[in-house]
C-alpha positions in Angstrom: 7.7 -22.5 0.3 6.2 -21.8 3.6 3.2 -23.7 4.8 -0.3 -22.2 3.8 -2.4 -20.9 6.6 -6.3 -21.0 6.8 -8.2 -18.0 7.5 -9.0 -19.3 10.9 -5.4 -19.8 11.5 -4.5 -16.5 10.6 -7.2 -15.1 12.9 -5.4 -16.6 15.7 -2.3 -14.3 15.3 -2.3 -10.8 16.8 -0.2 -7.9 16.0 1.8 -6.5 18.8 2.7 -2.9 19.4 5.0 -1.6 22.3 4.9 2.1 22.8 5.9 4.1 26.0 6.4 0.5 27.8 2.8 -0.3 26.9 1.9 -3.3 24.8 -1.2 -3.4 22.7 -2.3 -6.5 20.8 -4.7 -6.7 18.0 -6.3 -9.3 15.9 -5.1 -9.1 12.2 -8.0 -8.2 10.2 -9.1 -9.6 6.8 -9.5 -7.3 3.8 -13.3 -7.8 3.9 -13.3 -6.5 7.5 -11.2 -3.4 6.6 -13.3 -2.6 3.6 -16.4 -3.0 5.8 -15.0 -0.4 8.2 -13.6 2.0 5.8 -15.6 1.5 2.6 -15.1 3.8 -0.1 -13.6 6.6 2.3 -10.0 5.2 1.8 -7.8 4.3 -1.0 -6.3 0.8 -0.8 -3.1 -0.7 -2.1 -3.9 -4.4 -2.8 -1.2 -6.9 -4.0 -2.0 -10.3 -5.4 0.4 -13.0 -5.6 0.5 -16.5 -7.2 -1.1 -19.4 -5.1 0.9 -22.6 -5.8 2.0 -21.1 -9.2 -1.5 -20.1 -10.3 -3.5 -16.9 -10.6 -6.3 -17.7 -7.9 -6.7 -14.4 -6.1 -8.1 -11.8 -8.7 -11.5 -13.4 -9.3 -12.5 -13.7 -5.4 -11.0 -10.1 -5.1 -12.9 -8.5 -7.9 -16.0 -10.2 -6.6 -15.5 -8.8 -3.1 -15.0 -5.1 -4.3 -18.2 -5.5 -6.5 -19.9 -6.8 -3.5 -19.0 -3.7 -1.6 -19.8 -1.4 -4.6 -16.2 -0.6 -4.9 -14.7 0.0 -8.4 -11.1 -0.8 -8.8 -10.4 2.5 -10.5 -11.9 4.5 -7.7 -10.4 2.8 -4.6 -6.6 2.9 -5.5 -4.2 0.2 -6.8 -4.1 -3.5 -7.4 -0.6 -4.9 -8.2 0.2 -8.2 -9.2 3.3 -10.1 -8.5 3.7 -13.0 -10.7 7.1 -14.5 -11.5 
């Protein structure tokens, strides 16, 4: 298993795009930052996975969606990958 990264460690990474010999870098946004920008104007496809073999993501995810007044049935799809 790969080592876990903290939120601040992930924010240090950037996306890199090269098009027409121009390089553009951008900070990787968090889900909350994406929701803040797009709100209910977009549909989201959110995947949750096990964290160290446990289902830990769903409750904080639902709390975040509720905080932004997004109902799961109206925003798109939430998928789970549990093996």
